[in-house]
N, C-alpha and C positions, 0 to 999 in steps of 0.2 A: 273279713282282716282277714285272715291264715290265706285265704284263696287269691287275694294280690297281691300278698309275702309272697306268694307261691311262685305267678307271674312274675316277678319283678325280679326275681329269682333266673329262671327259667330263658327268662330275657334275655340277663347277663352274661349264662352260660353261653346263648347261642353265638349275644358277641363277640364273645371269647373265641369260640369258636372259629369264627367266619375274619378274628383277623388274624391268626392266624400264632404262629409259638412268638412270644416276646425277643426283640433283639437281643445277642448280645452284648458281653459288663468289658469292653475288653480290659487286659488285664495292665494292671499299673505300668509303665518300666523298670527294671530296677532300678534302684536310687541307692542302698546305704554298699562299704568297700564292703558290706561281704557278700551281700544279690550279688555287683559287680565281679566281684570272685567268681563266683560260682560261673556266672557269662559267659567272662574270660577261661574256666579250665573250658566248655562246650565249646568255646573253639577253636581250643587247642583240641579236642578231640575230632569236633570236622576235619580237622586241618592231619588231626592219625588218621582218618578212615577212608580221607574221597585225595591227601594232599594238594595242599595251597600254590594255585599255576600260580608263575614268574610275576602278573600283575600286582601280584600281593606283601607288600616290601614287611609289611606289622604288624600286627595288634597289642594291645597293649589300655591297663586301666587308665584312665580321665578324672579324679575321683572328686578336681576340678568343676568338670564340667557332667559332675553325677552319669558317665559314659562307657564304651569300651572300642575304644577308636580298630579303624579297623583302613588301614593306608594302603594308596594300592600306586603305581609308580608309570610311570612315561614304555614299561611292556608293548607288544603288540594284543590287541585284546583282543578276546576270536570265544564263541561260545562254551568254553566249559570257562575261563571264569567269568561269564559276564552268569551261568550258571550257578556257580565259587559264592559269587557275594549277592546274588539271590539266597542264598541254603544258610550266609553270615548274620541279614536281616531278618530272617523267616527267625535266626535266635532265639531274637530279644528285641522290646522298646528301643531298651540302652544302647544296641550296636550303631555306633554312625560311622559310616562313611565318608573319607577325606581319598583328595587327590593328591600327585603330585608330592609325594615323598620317596627318597631316590633305593633304591633295593640297596642293601647292607650290604659287603663284601669282609671274608674274611683278613682278618691287620696281620697276618703269621710273613715272619720274609719268605720269600721263597730261598730257593741254596744260591749262597756263591764260592767259585770255587777260584782257587788257587793258578795260577799260568806260570808255572816253570820252568824254567830253562832245561832240557833232555830228555819233559812229558813228552807223549806222542800226541800230535796232530792229523787228523785225515782231511783231506781234499781230493775230491770226487772220489774218493775208497781206498788212494795210496796214504801208506800211508807212514809217514814223517816224521820231525820233531822239533821242538821249539826253540830255538836260539831261545832269545834275550824277549823283554817286554820294552817299547818306549814311551814316549805320548807328542800328540801333536806341538806347535803355536798353542793351542787353543785349550788344550789342554785333555784333546779325546786319546785311549789308549789303545793303542799294537800292541801285536806281538809279528816279530820277523821270524823269517824260516827261508828255506832252501828257495829261491825262485824257480830250479825246475820242478821243485814241487806243485806251484801256483802256477805256473805255466797257462793254463787253461782259466781261469777264474775259478768262479766258483762260492760252495758256499764250506768255512772250514769246520768240521770237529772238535774237541777236545778229547783224551784219553778216557773218560767216562760217558763217550758219542752227543755228549749233551752241544746244542751248536755253540757256535765263537761269535763265526759274524760270513761277510764276502773278504773275497779277494780285495786289496785295494788298489793293488799295483803290483806288478812283478817286472822282474828282470831277470834271460837265459840269456846271453847272448855272449859277442865280443869282450864285454864292456865288465862282466860280473854274473853273478848270481844268485839273486833276491827277492822272498817277493813280502811284502807287508798286507798286512788282515787286519779289518775294521774288528776292536775286542767290542761285544754287546753286556746287555744286564747277562748276571748272573755270574759273570767273571772277576777276579780281581788281581790288577798287570804285578805280579810281585816283582824285584830286585835280586830274586834268589835263580840258583840253578842247581842239579841234581848231583849230589856230592860220591864222594866213596856207601857203602852199603845206606845208611837210610837215613841219610844226613843231606843238612843242603849246604851251599856257601854262599853269601852275599855278595854282589855285585857294589861297587863300589866307586867305578868309572873304566874305563878303553885304554891300552894301550894295544905299543905294538912289540916282536917279538926277533930278536938279531936268528940270526943261523946259529946254535947248539944251546938257544934257551929249549929250557922243560916247562910245558904245556902241558894239559891235560880239556880232555873230550865229555861230555855228556851223548848219552843218546838214547833213546825207549828203544832202541834190540842191541847193543851191549852195557850201556853203562857206562860205567869213569870207569875213562882209560884217561893213560897219559904216555909221551912221547917226547925226541925234543924235533926242532926245525930243523929240516934236511937242505933246503933252498925257499927262498924267495922273492917276487914276481915272478911266479911259472906260470908258464900260459897251456891249460891242461887242454889236448883236441878229443873231445867230447865223441861220440858222434854224432848230438846234435850241431857240432861245431866248434869249435876254437874260442877256452872261456881265461880272458888274462886277467895277473895280476892277484892270481891264487897265493897261497902261502903251501907251503907239505912241507909235511911230516909222518915222521914212525910210531906214531902212534895211530895201533891198528881201526876198524871202520866194520858195519857191517850193511846192508840192507835195512835202511827202514833208520838208519840214524843220523839221514839227510838232512840239513840244519838244525842239527842242534848245536848249541856254543861250544866251542874256545875259549879259554880261559888261562891265568897265571895268576898267581895268588885272585886278594881280590878281582881282580882289571878283568875284561869279558876282552878279547883277541878275536870272535867272526867264530862265524856262523862256517858247517861241514859241507865241501859243497862236493868229491868227492873219492877214492880210491882206487889201490890196487887193496887186492887180498883177504882176507881178511883175521877172525880172534882167534883161527882157532888154530893156524898153522904161524908161524912165526914171522913177519919179513914184510907186514899189515903194512902197508901207511893211508895218509887222507891228507886231502888241500883241503885249505880254509878261505877264507868269505871276511877278509878283514874287514872288522865290522865299523870303524871308523867311518870308509868310504860308501857305508850302507846312511849311517844316518848323515852324515853332508849331503844324501845324492835326495835323501830322501824322506829331508829338512825334519825327521827326530831327536829327539832327546832321549837319550835311554832312562831308563828308570833301575835309578843307585838306590842307598844304603843313606839312610840319615843319622 
């Protein structure tokens, strides 16, 4: 009997050796809230170590399905994305990959800047000034400045160098001197002009000023300056050719003020076209393009305070 038992045992050992090691039993996937939370933390750590590729939108614990979801979007897939997804699958059997989940984006509003008459605008590197803002029949915002500033077209930037929009139309010939610019996102068209000191003046409508009337203008070079109308229906003979229908004043101006607003009280009068002299020596003059002609020709409605 003893010998038989030994033979049986020896046979069992030999059979076990020939068969190799017993197959490993797969670990059960995490299923409790605490276990799933640990798996999610491991995915967080994976992202911190390697950086989640753009194809991955998000990951979270799905308690109802007892899974940790790794959500993918439609971003182009590459070998890095494939390797990352495989690494995530290997973290735990509870990780479930789903497709078609859009990538999130931050929801902070972009900065919005005000367009104020007298502020600087730049066109093709040339600094001029904004006169007024207006809207089209469909409500699209526009800004108005001098046509000799916009006559080459191009894109316009604001005082902060942020893009405003492209030149929509430009006139600089015998009929007048004005330019109209599209106003894109990030800008708010206001019915205001920069006035004395750091104040602003609200615009409520338009007007015409007779000879002798007091008028004021605002510009990005010399700021707020006032004077009187000395002549109307003036034709200015610029080097580029004559421009008709301007108003002459003894308010001074300098380079860079072009396009800035002329006002009387809360009424818009026009926009600076040109002048003589400067603001450091007495005797400087300014010519402005009447605003009503601009609005009528371009079919615009002036932005006014309500």
